C-alpha positions in Angstrom: 22.9 385.9 82.9 22.6 385.9 79.1 22.5 382.1 79.0 19.9 382.0 81.7 17.8 384.5 79.7 18.3 382.7 76.4 17.5 379.3 77.7 14.7 380.5 80.1 16.4 379.0 83.1 14.9 380.4 86.3 16.9 381.2 89.4 16.2 380.3 93.0 18.5 382.1 95.4 18.7 383.0 99.1 19.5 386.6 99.8 20.3 386.0 103.4 23.7 384.7 102.2 24.7 388.2 101.4 24.2 389.1 105.1 26.0 386.0 106.3 28.9 385.9 103.8 29.6 389.5 102.9 32.8 389.9 104.9 34.1 386.5 103.9 33.3 387.2 100.3 35.1 390.6 100.4 38.2 389.0 101.9 38.4 386.0 99.6 37.0 387.0 96.2 38.5 389.2 93.5 36.8 392.5 92.6 35.6 391.1 89.3 34.0 388.1 91.0 32.5 390.3 93.7 30.7 392.3 91.0 28.9 389.2 89.9 28.1 387.9 93.4 24.6 388.4 94.9 23.5 389.9 91.7 19.8 390.0 92.6 18.7 392.9 90.3 20.6 391.5 87.3 19.1 388.0 87.9 15.7 389.5 88.3 16.0 391.4 85.0 17.4 388.4 83.1 15.0 385.7 84.3 12.3 384.8 86.7 14.0 384.9 90.1 12.6 383.4 93.3 13.8 383.8 96.9 13.8 381.5 99.8 15.3 381.4 103.3 17.4 378.3 103.1 16.2 377.3 106.6 17.4 376.0 108.8 20.8 377.5 107.9 19.6 381.1 107.6 16.6 380.8 109.9 13.0 381.3 108.9 12.9 385.1 109.0 12.2 386.3 105.4 12.6 389.9 106.4 16.4 389.5 106.7 16.5 388.3 103.1 14.2 391.1 102.0 16.4 393.7 103.6 19.5 392.1 102.0 17.9 392.1 98.5 16.8 395.8 98.9 20.0 397.2 100.5 22.8 394.9 99.2 24.2 395.2 102.7 24.8 393.3 105.9 23.8 394.4 109.5 27.0 396.5 109.8 26.0 398.6 106.8 28.7 397.3 104.5 27.3 397.5 100.9 28.4 395.0 98.2 26.9 396.1 94.9 24.6 399.1 95.1 23.5 398.6 91.4 22.2 395.1 92.4 19.6 396.5 94.8 16.1 395.4 94.1 12.9 397.3 94.8 10.9 396.1 97.8 8.0 395.1 95.5 10.3 393.0 93.3 11.9 391.3 96.3 8.4 390.5 97.8 7.4 389.1 94.4 10.5 386.9 94.4 9.5 385.4 97.7 5.8 385.0 96.8 4.5 384.8 93.3 7.8 383.9 91.6 8.4 381.1 94.2 4.9 379.8 93.5 5.6 379.8 89.8 8.8 377.7 90.2 6.7 375.0 91.9 3.9 375.2 89.3 1.5 376.7 91.9 1.2 380.2 90.5 -2.6 379.7 89.8 -3.3 379.1 93.5 -0.4 380.6 95.5 1.8 383.6 95.5 -0.8 386.5 95.6 -4.0 387.4 97.2 -6.8 387.0 94.6 -10.1 385.2 94.2 -9.6 381.5 93.8 -6.2 381.5 95.6 -5.5 379.8 98.9 -5.8 382.9 101.1 -2.3 382.7 102.5 -1.0 386.0 104.0 0.7 387.6 107.0 -0.2 390.6 109.1 3.0 392.4 110.0 4.0 394.3 113.1 5.4 397.1 110.9 4.7 398.7 107.5 7.7 397.5 105.6 7.0 400.1 102.9 7.2 402.9 105.4 10.4 401.7 107.2 13.9 402.8 106.3 15.4 400.0 104.2 17.9 399.0 106.8 15.2 398.3 109.3 13.1 395.8 107.3 14.6 392.9 109.2 13.1 394.2 112.5 9.6 393.3 111.2 7.8 390.3 112.6 4.6 388.4 111.7 1.8 389.3 114.0 -0.7 386.9 112.4 -0.4 384.2 109.7 -3.4 383.1 107.6 -3.0 379.9 105.6 -5.9 378.5 103.5 -8.1 381.3 104.8 -7.6 380.1 108.4 -5.6 381.8 111.2 -2.7 379.5 112.0 -0.6 381.9 114.1 -1.8 384.8 116.2 0.5 386.7 118.5 
């Protein structure tokens, strides 16, 4: 983490792997290695960190990754590193603005602002009001890309 910070190396990770691999990791990794695995909060504090889905492996649902980053747990409620939990706002920024920054598109993507593409989703649930372990139950109701509706359920 110190080297990433000192050399300004950015991180691109997929939080869904915590959900997918938690049991396997716990059965095959030492305690000291587990403490440094899926270290989302530490990465985010050390350097600009972006999130992705790693589709098609993990599927396209970003809400599973959001939940993993915020809870540090799998669907069975097993928690890996509670100190590595991110805030929901930081996790959303990792998926949006930070990912746009990594692709040199931060001046036109990654947030809703004048002069930006106008990409956003309308959700079926308010993820800020949900219990953290229910974030993954959210779905996109409508998707707007370039200011045009491209998906409407």
